C-alpha positions in Angstrom: -82.9 -44.6 72.2 -82.0 -44.8 68.8 -78.8 -46.5 67.7 -76.4 -45.7 64.7 -76.3 -48.7 62.2 -73.1 -48.8 60.1 -73.3 -50.6 56.7 -70.3 -52.4 55.6 -70.7 -51.5 51.8 -70.7 -47.8 52.6 -67.5 -47.8 54.9 -65.7 -49.7 51.8 -66.6 -47.1 49.4 -65.4 -44.4 51.7 -62.0 -46.0 51.9 -61.5 -46.3 48.2 -62.4 -42.8 47.8 -60.0 -41.6 50.2 -57.2 -43.7 48.3 -58.1 -42.0 45.1 -57.8 -38.6 46.6 -54.5 -39.3 48.0 -53.2 -40.5 44.7 -54.4 -37.4 42.8 -52.9 -35.2 45.5 -49.4 -36.9 44.9 -49.6 -36.7 41.2 -50.2 -33.1 41.0 -47.6 -32.3 43.7 -45.0 -34.1 41.6 -46.0 -32.1 38.6 -45.7 -28.9 40.4 -42.2 -29.7 41.4 -41.0 -30.8 37.8 -42.3 -27.5 36.3 -40.7 -25.4 39.2 -37.4 -27.4 38.3 -37.6 -26.7 34.6 -38.1 -22.9 35.0 -35.4 -22.7 37.6 -33.0 -24.6 35.2 -34.1 -22.3 32.3 -33.4 -19.2 34.0 -30.1 -20.7 35.4 -28.8 -21.0 31.5 -30.2 -17.5 30.8 -28.2 -16.0 33.6 -25.0 -17.8 32.5 -25.4 -16.5 28.9 -25.8 -13.0 29.9 -22.9 -13.2 32.2 -20.9 -14.8 29.5 -22.0 -12.1 27.2 -21.2 -9.4 29.6 -17.9 -10.5 30.8 -16.2 -12.4 33.3 -17.5 -10.1 36.1 -21.0 -9.7 34.7 -20.9 -6.2 33.6 -21.9 -4.6 30.4 -19.6 -3.9 27.4 -18.4 -0.3 27.3 -20.1 1.6 24.2 -18.1 2.2 21.0 -16.4 5.6 21.1 -17.3 8.1 18.5 -14.6 8.9 15.9 -13.7 12.3 14.5 -16.1 14.2 12.5 -16.4 13.7 8.8 -15.0 17.3 8.3 -11.5 16.4 9.8 -11.2 13.5 7.2 -12.2 15.5 4.1 -9.7 16.1 1.7 -9.0 19.4 -0.3 -10.3 18.0 -3.3 -13.3 16.6 -1.9 -16.4 15.9 -4.4 -18.9 18.3 -2.8 -21.6 16.8 -5.0 -21.4 13.8 -3.2 -21.6 15.4 0.1 -24.8 17.3 -0.5 -26.4 15.4 -3.7 -29.9 16.8 -2.9 -31.5 19.5 -0.7 -31.0 18.6 3.0 -31.0 20.5 6.4 -27.6 21.7 7.6 -25.1 19.2 8.9 -22.5 20.5 11.0 -20.3 17.4 10.7 -20.3 17.5 6.8 -19.7 21.2 6.3 -15.9 21.9 6.6 -16.7 25.7 7.3 -16.6 27.7 10.6 -20.2 29.0 10.2 -21.7 30.9 13.0 -25.2 32.0 13.4 -27.5 33.1 16.4 -27.5 35.7 18.9 -24.1 36.5 20.7 -24.5 36.2 24.4 -22.5 38.7 26.6 -21.3 40.4 23.6 -19.4 37.4 22.3 -19.3 35.7 19.1 -22.6 33.8 17.6 -22.8 30.3 18.4 -20.8 27.7 16.7 -22.3 25.3 13.9 -22.3 22.2 16.1 -25.8 21.7 17.8 -27.1 25.1 16.3 -30.8 25.2 15.6 -30.7 28.3 13.6 -28.7 26.8 11.0 -30.8 23.8 10.9 -34.2 25.5 10.3 -33.4 27.7 7.6 -33.1 26.6 3.8 -29.5 26.4 2.2 -28.2 26.1 -1.1 -25.1 23.7 -0.5 -26.7 21.4 -2.8 -26.6 23.9 -5.7 -22.8 24.8 -6.0 -21.7 25.6 -9.6 -20.3 22.3 -10.0 -23.6 20.8 -9.2 -25.4 22.9 -11.6 -22.8 21.9 -14.2 -23.6 18.4 -13.6 -27.2 18.8 -13.8 -27.0 20.7 -17.1 -24.8 17.9 -18.4 -27.4 15.3 -17.3 -30.2 17.4 -18.8 -28.5 18.3 -22.1 -29.3 15.1 -24.0 -33.1 15.7 -23.4 -32.8 19.4 -24.9 -33.0 20.7 -28.6 -31.0 23.4 -30.3 -32.0 27.0 -30.1 -33.8 27.8 -33.7 -31.3 29.1 -36.0 -34.1 31.6 -37.3 -34.3 33.4 -33.8 -30.8 35.0 -33.9 -31.8 38.3 -32.8 -34.1 39.9 -30.3 -36.1 41.5 -33.0 -37.2 38.2 -34.6 -38.1 36.9 -31.1 -40.3 39.8 -30.4 -41.9 39.1 -33.9 -42.6 35.4 -33.4 -43.3 35.8 -29.8 -44.8 39.3 -29.0 -46.5 38.2 -25.6 -44.1 38.9 -22.5 -45.1 37.2 -19.2 -43.2 38.2 -16.1 -43.3 36.6 -12.5 -40.9 36.6 -9.5 -39.4 34.1 -7.3 -38.6 34.8 -3.7 -36.1 33.2 -1.4 -36.8 33.7 2.3 -35.1 32.8 5.5 -38.0 32.0 7.5 -40.3 29.0 8.6 -42.3 29.0 5.1 -40.8 29.4 1.5 -43.7 30.8 0.2 -44.4 34.3 -0.7 -47.7 35.8 -1.4 -46.0 38.4 -3.8 -45.0 35.3 -6.0 -48.7 34.8 -7.5 -48.4 38.1 -9.4 -48.3 37.8 -13.0 -47.5 40.7 -15.5 -48.4 40.3 -19.2 -47.0 42.8 -21.5 -47.7 43.0 -25.4 -47.3 45.5 -28.3 -50.2 46.8 -29.9 -48.5 47.1 -33.2 -48.0 43.1 -33.0 -51.8 42.6 -32.9 -54.0 42.4 -36.0 -56.0 45.6 -35.3 -57.3 48.3 -37.9 -57.5 52.0 -36.8 -61.0 51.9 -35.4 -59.9 48.6 -33.3 -56.7 50.2 -32.0 -58.2 53.4 -30.8 -61.1 51.5 -28.8 -58.3 49.1 -27.3 -56.5 52.1 -26.1 -59.6 53.6 -24.9 -60.5 50.3 -22.9 -57.1 49.9 -21.5 -56.8 53.6 -20.3 -53.6 54.0 -17.9 -52.3 50.5 -18.8 -51.2 51.4 -22.2 -47.9 53.3 -22.6 -48.0 55.6 -25.7 -44.2 56.1 -25.6 -43.5 52.3 -25.9 -46.8 51.2 -27.7 -47.1 48.5 -24.9 -50.0 47.1 -23.2 -49.5 45.9 -19.5 -52.0 43.7 -17.7 -51.1 42.9 -14.1 -53.1 40.3 -12.4 -53.0 39.3 -8.5 -56.7 38.5 -7.7 -56.2 34.7 -7.6 -54.3 32.7 -4.9 -51.9 30.8 -7.5 -49.9 31.9 -10.3 -51.1 29.8 -13.0 -54.7 31.0 -12.1 -53.4 34.6 -12.6 -51.5 33.7 -16.0 -54.8 32.2 -17.1 -56.8 35.3 -15.9 -54.2 37.7 -17.9 -54.6 35.8 -21.1 -58.5 35.7 -20.8 -58.5 39.6 -20.4 -56.2 40.2 -23.4 -58.5 37.9 -25.3 -61.6 39.7 -24.1 -59.9 43.2 -24.9 -58.9 41.9 -28.6 -62.3 40.8 -29.5 -64.2 43.6 -27.7 -62.2 46.1 -29.7 -63.6 44.7 -32.8 -67.0 45.3 -31.8 -68.6 48.6 -33.1 -72.4 48.0 -33.8 -74.9 47.9 -30.9 -73.2 50.5 -28.8 -74.0 53.9 -27.7 -70.8 55.3 -27.8 -70.8 58.4 -30.3 -67.1 58.3 -31.1 -67.5 54.7 -32.6 -70.1 56.0 -35.0 -67.7 58.8 -36.5 -65.1 56.2 -36.8 -67.1 53.8 -38.7 -68.2 56.7 -41.1 -64.7 57.7 -41.7 -65.0 61.4 -41.0 -62.2 61.6 -38.5 -60.3 64.3 -40.1 -63.1 66.3 -40.7 -64.6 65.9 -37.2 -61.2 67.0 -35.7 -61.3 70.3 -37.7 -64.9 70.7 -36.5 -64.0 70.0 -32.9 -61.1 72.4 -33.2 -63.5 75.3 -34.3 -65.9 74.5 -31.4 -63.0 74.5 -28.8 -61.8 77.9 -30.1 -65.4 79.2 -29.8 -65.8 77.7 -26.4 -62.7 79.4 -25.2 -63.3 82.7 -26.7 -67.1 82.6 -25.7 -67.6 81.9 -21.7 -71.4 82.0 -22.1 -71.5 78.6 -24.1 -70.9 76.7 -21.0 -73.6 73.9 -20.1 -74.5 70.3 -20.2 -73.9 69.9 -23.9 -70.5 71.4 -23.7 -69.6 69.1 -20.9 -70.9 66.1 -22.8 -68.9 67.0 -25.8 -65.7 67.7 -24.0 -65.9 64.3 -22.2 -67.0 62.4 -25.3 -64.5 63.9 -27.9 -61.5 65.2 -26.2 
């Protein structure tokens, strides 16, 4: 039978290895104990500081009580421009007015201003009081120039500035402050203020059709095709420029009345037309294409 043979060198190495493993386990165990003790001491210090901050019994400090609203502390001579210096939403704590808005419940009064969303979501003019507007004017006065002394009457203003441009501003209590009608621009000018001769004036009137008022001698151009007001203003000025230059054009056209105007025989032509109309009225047999053409062209 075989017999086991043990070498003394191997046995000594195994003993040394066991001793090293035991020392390593002891060192790691001591390190774990030291780390856990440090964590426990740190948590204990934190707990003591929190307890000291909360109080003797470890309770939280009570919250600060809200004071009375600002409206109760306002004086009668309060500077309102300091309360609402710029545009802002409605603040119930700063408006000393019993404002109510909303649907009344059970036939009662509308809801009060505190926590009222109907008052907060609409625009207001609390920043545009007469006193605030006066302060704004005083601040802008140093940047303004004096009114020209030569323009001391409306007639002189119309003489030097014949073109009038009108537009509208809308204020709506809704989700949007924009209004589609605010883009419309109306331009007015008198034909007497334009540099037109007799031929150009008559052609201008013919081109404008119903936009010209004979009683006031005023041409009115209204533009609303573009989405922006500035675009409609530019378009109105463009139309006025085109009408002015087109009224001076007379050659290269097939309009018969232009030729008559260029020949300066207008009085004689009106007399001939008067005789023709009298003959047409007295003679019904003269109806036809020629009569319709003359009537549409020269009437």
